[in-house]
C-alpha positions in Angstrom: 91.9 66.9 98.0 93.7 69.8 99.5 92.5 70.9 103.0 92.0 74.6 103.6 92.4 74.5 107.3 95.9 74.8 108.7 97.3 76.1 112.0 100.0 78.7 111.9 102.5 76.2 113.1 102.0 73.9 110.1 105.2 73.4 108.1 105.0 73.3 104.4 107.6 71.9 102.0 107.9 73.6 98.7 106.1 70.6 97.1 103.2 70.9 99.5 102.9 74.6 99.0 102.7 74.1 95.3 99.4 72.3 95.7 97.8 75.5 97.0 97.9 77.2 93.6 94.4 78.7 93.6 93.3 76.6 90.6 90.3 74.2 90.4 88.9 75.5 93.7 92.0 75.1 95.7 93.1 77.7 98.3 95.6 80.3 97.2 98.8 80.3 99.3 102.1 82.1 98.9 105.2 82.2 101.0 107.2 85.2 102.0 110.2 85.3 104.4 109.4 81.8 105.7 105.7 82.3 106.4 102.9 80.9 104.3 99.9 83.2 103.7 96.4 82.5 102.6 95.7 85.1 99.9 92.5 83.4 98.6 90.4 86.3 99.6 92.3 88.8 97.4 90.8 89.6 94.0 94.4 90.4 93.0 95.1 86.6 93.0 92.4 85.5 90.6 92.9 81.9 89.5 96.2 81.7 91.3 98.0 84.5 89.4 99.0 88.0 90.5 99.4 90.6 87.9 100.4 88.0 85.3 103.8 87.9 87.0 103.6 85.7 90.2 102.1 82.3 90.8 100.3 81.0 93.8 101.9 78.0 95.6 105.3 79.6 95.4 107.8 81.4 97.6 107.8 85.0 96.6 110.6 86.2 98.9 113.1 86.9 96.1 110.4 88.5 93.8 109.3 91.1 96.3 112.1 93.5 95.4 110.4 93.9 92.0 106.9 94.6 93.4 105.5 98.1 93.4 104.5 97.5 97.1 106.3 96.4 100.2 105.9 93.4 102.5 103.2 95.3 104.4 100.6 93.8 102.0 101.0 90.5 103.8 99.5 92.0 107.0 96.1 91.7 105.4 96.3 87.9 105.2 96.2 85.0 107.6 99.4 83.1 108.2 98.6 79.5 107.8 102.1 78.0 108.3 105.8 78.2 107.7 107.9 77.2 104.8 110.6 74.7 105.4 113.3 73.8 102.9 
């Protein structure tokens, strides 16, 4: 079972982040610029997908240049950790 409580200093590997894909009741996490955000509260991330283009449990840093919005959208969400390679 995936725990939904994390401190902001928790380090996620890419494999660990992938478990937080928003499916089957799991929390919905995404990474951007090294930070991991909990986007579970957003209706835009229903079932772990955003606009049929982005998947939860992934690092979206490289994909943000294609988004119709900027990184300011992440200010709405709690940082739950950092992404480490």
